[in-house]
N, C-alpha and C positions, 0 to 999 in steps of 0.2 A: 760216545766212546768212553768206556770206563777206564780206570787207571791201568788195569792189566792190559787192555787192548792198546792203550797209548804206549806203554813200555815195549810191547811186542812190535808195534808199528815202528818205533825207533830202531829196534833190532833189525827189522826188515829193510829199513832205509839204509842202515849201515851195511847190511849184506850186499845190497845192490851196487855199492862202490867197488866190489870185486868183480863186476861184470867183465867177462872175457879173460881177465888176468888169472882168475882162480881155476879155469878149465884145465883138466877135466874134472876137477873137484867141484863141489857145489858152492854156491854163494851163501855164506853164513855170516850172520851178525849176532853179537851177544851184548846184552846190557845187564849190568849188576845194580841191584837196588837194595838199599838198606834204610829202614825207617822212612820209607817213602821218598828217598833221595837217591839219585843216580851216583854211584861211586866208581863206575868204570864202564867203558864201552869199547868195542873193537870189532873188526871184521877180518875175514880171511883174505889176505892180500895177494898171495901167489902160491903156486904149487911148491910144496916143500917147506913153506913157511909155517909158523905156528898157526894153529886153528884159532878161530875167533874167541872161543871161551877161554883158551889158555892165555891169549893175549890180554883179555879183560881181567882175568884173575891176577896176572902178573902186574897189571897197573894198580889193582886194588890192594895187593899185598895182604897183610894180616887183617886188614879191615873187611875182607871178604867173609870172614867167619860170621855166620848167622844171617847172611844176605840172601836175596832171591836172585835167581838167574833167569833171564828171558832170552830165549834162543830160537831161531826159526827152524832149526833142524836138530833132530835127536843127536846128542853127543856121541862121538865114535868110541867104540870099546875095543877096537882091534889095533894092532901095530901096523902102521903103514909107513909113510915117509916121516911121520912124527909119532910120539907116544900116544896112548889112548887118553882122550880128554876126560873120560869117566874117572880115571885115577886122580887127575888134577882137581876135579870137582870135589871128590870125596875128601882129599887131603885138605882142601881149603876150608871145609866146615860150612859149605853152603847148606841152607836148610830146606830150600824149595827150588824146583826147576819148572819153569813154564816153557813148554816146547810146542811149536806150531804143528809139526808133523813128524812122523816116524821116518827114519832113514830108509829109502828104498833099496839101498845096497844090501844084498843078501848076507854079507859079512857082518852086518850090524842088525838092521831091521828088527828093532825091539829089544835087542840084547843090551844095549846101552841103558835103556829105561829099566830093565830088570836089575842090572847091576847097581844102579843108583838106588832103586827101591829097597833092595836087600841090605843096603848100607844105611838105611834110615832116612833117606832123602825123599821128600814128598815130590812126586812128579805129576804135572798136569799136562795133558796132550790135547791139541786141537785148536788152540787160540789163534785166530786169523789163519786157519788152515788153507782156505781157498787162495788167499794172497800168496802164502808160502809155496804152494804147489805151482802156481803160475810163475813165480819168480824163478824157480829151479826146474822149469820144464825141460831145459836142455840136459841137465844132469839126470833127471828122471828117465828120459828116453835113452840116454847113453848107457846108464848103469843097469837098466832093466832089459833093454833090447839088444845091447851090444852093438849099437849103430849110432852114428851121429844124428843130432837133430838137424834137419835140412830146411834151410830158408831159401826160397827161390825169389830172386830180385830181378826185375826187368824195368827198363826205362823206355817208354813208348809214346807215340803220338796219340791223339784222341781217337784215331781210326786204327789203333793197334799195330802200328809199324815201328820196327826198331832200326830200320835202315831203308834207304831208297832202293830203287831197282838197280842202281849202280853201286850199292853197298856203302853209301855215304851215311854216317851215323853221328857225326860230331857237329854240333851237340844238339840232341833232341830236347833234353830236359835242362833246367836252369843250373846255375852255379850252386845255388842253395841245395838243390836235390843231390848234386854230385858230392857236396860236402857231407850231407846226411849219409850217403853211401860209404864215404871214407870212415865215418864213425862206425857204421855197421861192420866194415872190414876189420877194424881194430878190435871189435868185440868177438869176431869169429875166429876159430882156430885155423880154418883153411878156406880158400876160395877156389871154386872149380869153374872151368870154362872148357869148351870144345876146341880142338886144334884149329878149326877154321877161324875162330875168333883171334887166335894168335897170328895166323897167316894173314888175315885181312886187316886187322886193327893194330897188331903188334903192341899191345898194352903193357904197362909195367906191373899192374895188379898189386900195387902197394897201397898203403894208407898214409894220409897226411898226419894222422894222429901218431901217438908214441908206440904203437904196436902194429906191425904188418903181418898178415896171415901167411901160412904155408900156401903155395900155389900148386893146384892139381890140374893137369891137362888131360882130357879124354882124347887119346890119340891112337886108335886101334892099330894103325900100320906104321907108326913112328915117323910121321911126316913133318914133325915140328922142326922149323929152321934152327940150326945150332947158333945162329946169330940173333935170335929173338931177344927182345928187351927184358923178358922175364929172367934171362940168364946173365944179365949184365950187372955191374956193380951198383947201378941205380936201383936194383931190385934184389937185395941181398938175402931175403928169407928163402927157406928150403923149397926146392922144386920137386914135384912128384909127377912123373909121366906114366899114365895108365895105358898099356898096350894089350893087344890080344896075345895070349900064350902061343897061338898058332904061328905067329911071325918070328918067334924068338930063335928059331933054328936057321933063319936066313942069314947068310954071310954078311950082307950089307947092314942088316939090323944089329947083328952081334958087334960089328965094328963100330957102329954109331953109338951103341950102348956103352961100349968101352970108352969112347971119347967123352960121352956125357958123364959117366961115372967119375972120370978124372976131375971134372968140374964140380963134383959133389951133388950131382943130380941123380935122384932115385928113380929107377924104372921098375914098375910093378907089372908082372904078367897076369892078365885077367882072363877069366873064363869067357867062352864064346856063347852068347845067347842069341840065336837067330841072326848071326852075322854081326852082332854088336857086343860091346862090353857088357857083361852082366853087372848092372849097377848095384844090385842088392849085395852081391858078394864083394864088390869093390868097397862099399860102405863098411862092411864087416872088417875088411883089411885096414881101412882108415881108422876105425875105432881102436884096433890093436895098436895103432901108432899114437893113441891118446888124442885123436881128433874127435872132440865132443860136439862141436857146432860147425857145420859145413854151409857156406854161403855159395849157392849156385847162381852164376851171373849170365849164363847163356852160351851161345845164342839160342835161336828159336828151336832148332833141332835138339840141342842138349836139354833145354827146358822141357820139351815134349817128352823126351825119354824118361825124365824123372817123374813127370806128371803121370804118364801112361803106366809106369811101374808102381805107382802108388807110394812113392818114396818121399814126397814133399810134405812137410809139416806146416809150413807157413809160407804165404806169398806176400810180396811187397811189390805193388805195381805203381811206379811213378809215371803219371800221365801228364804230358805237356799239352797246352792249348794250341796244338798245331795239327794240320791235316796234310799228310804226305801223299796218300792215294797210290794207285797203281797195283794191278793184280800181280805184278812181278816183284813188288817191294817185299822186304822181309818182315814177316809177322812175328810177334813175341812168342807165340806157342805154335809150332808147326807140327810135324809128325802126321799120324793118320787121322787124328781127331775121332769124334764119335759120329755115328750115323743117325742118332736120335737125340733130341734135346734132353729127354728124360735121363739119358746116360751121362750127361755133362757132370764134370767134377763139381761137387757142392762145397761151398765155403761156409764157415761159421765164425762167430765173434768178429764180424766185419766192422772195421773202423775206417773212417774217411777223414783226412786232415789236409789242410793247405800247407804246402811247402813253397813259399814264395808264390809265383804264379802257377806252379804245378799243383796237381792233386795226388796225394798218396793214398792208395787203397791197401790196407793191411788186413789180412784175414788168415785164419787157420783152415787147413784142408780137412773137411769133415771125415772123421773116422781114422785119421792118420796119426793123431796124438791124443 
């Protein structure tokens, strides 16, 4: 690894510190180097906060003149929640910018590079490009497709069961696996489950970490109990209930929505697709609420709906060394399934790791990202 790759690696590692907190913005890290020495470094910490390059330049002050900037994403050139970073770079006297990738946001997408070049700043593109794209795959999907990046998580026994025939599911996987899931929740913008999960398990859907996600419940006919734990003070983050538009004119539903609204619960009317909520259109609506990363936790029917609609980008299967058995036990992916093996959903970039006594299989869904 040469010195330029080393400095970009540091920028990427800084960027990763903003995982989850930066959404729906990208994770960005910046490193300032002068005469071979680092004089400043920063990352984008939160939405509305200063961008990484602006923070790094602020730290370096006048010493930034004549320095080189290493950044994993093209500096922004448009006014958003903060001023354009290109202006700050030009004013600082930076002589060269090493950028890992162009900004996929159509508002920028090469414009920042052109502005810097026109102002006499040498710009190099593509250093550690693959790493940069992988790091910001959530942002890339969100900003180019107008839909959240969807991660499907399931916890199952070795024989693929997520509950017994009597719907007992606590606990299939280990405490270490559950702690891992709480970290995943803290990095996601929202967590989605079906209404049956709320009725049968009554979860809190919170994270033990410092950030809990928005809760989304697929509930076509608004059957969710108003006393559910997700509506309690123990689970304070926003609740969104997705229902079919078809039921919105029913008196009982109207009255229930009114009661839920008084508690700050948002109800979204969704299009009907073969008697079910149109998940693709729901994802578009969630993106408009600045939900960039959606964690789908089940159960089996909900997971199948997302898989069959081709909406899952990544799967995380926590597999416990247990055999539950029973043809009536609940499986992790239900739905219709395929009639031929050659039609099975294909996975790529498969990684397998141990989480305590459990096994975690992590993979991308082929063709979906």
